[in-house]
C-alpha positions, 0 to 999 in steps of 0.5 A: 696791390690793388686794393691801393690801385682803387682806392688811388682810383677814389682820391682822383674823382675828390674834387680835384683838378683835372690834371690830378684826376687823368694822372691818379685815375692812370695810376689808380689803373696801373696799381690795379693790374699789377696787383692781377699781374702778380695775383696771375704770377702767383697762381701760376708759380702754385701751380708749378710748384705742385708740378714739381712735388709730383715729379719729384714723388714720382721720382724717389717712387722711380728711386725706390724701385730700383733699389729694390731692382738692384737688390734682388739682383745681388741676391739673385747674383749670390744664388747663382753662386752657391749653387754653381759652387754646389754644381762643380763640387758635387761634380769634382765630387763623383769624378774622383767616386767614378775615378776610384771605382774604376781604379779599382 
């Protein structure tokens, strides 16, 4: 776009009437400005895309940490259940032995 604008500005000054030179010069400047605006928008979109990619990577890391936390929490619950069942069985077994000893 900027090259087209520069070409129009150059053409404007090649042996043309003054009104046409002014109009072509303004059109050429418009194309140059439009090219600069497009460049700026492209740079901004790249930066925002990089930010989005960075945020997505961080969110993935957090998601993995949460998953690992849930998995370890589940294992802890299972271990606690096994221990409590074992203690319950042991206490029942001891209670039966004491009853038998007391009855003898």
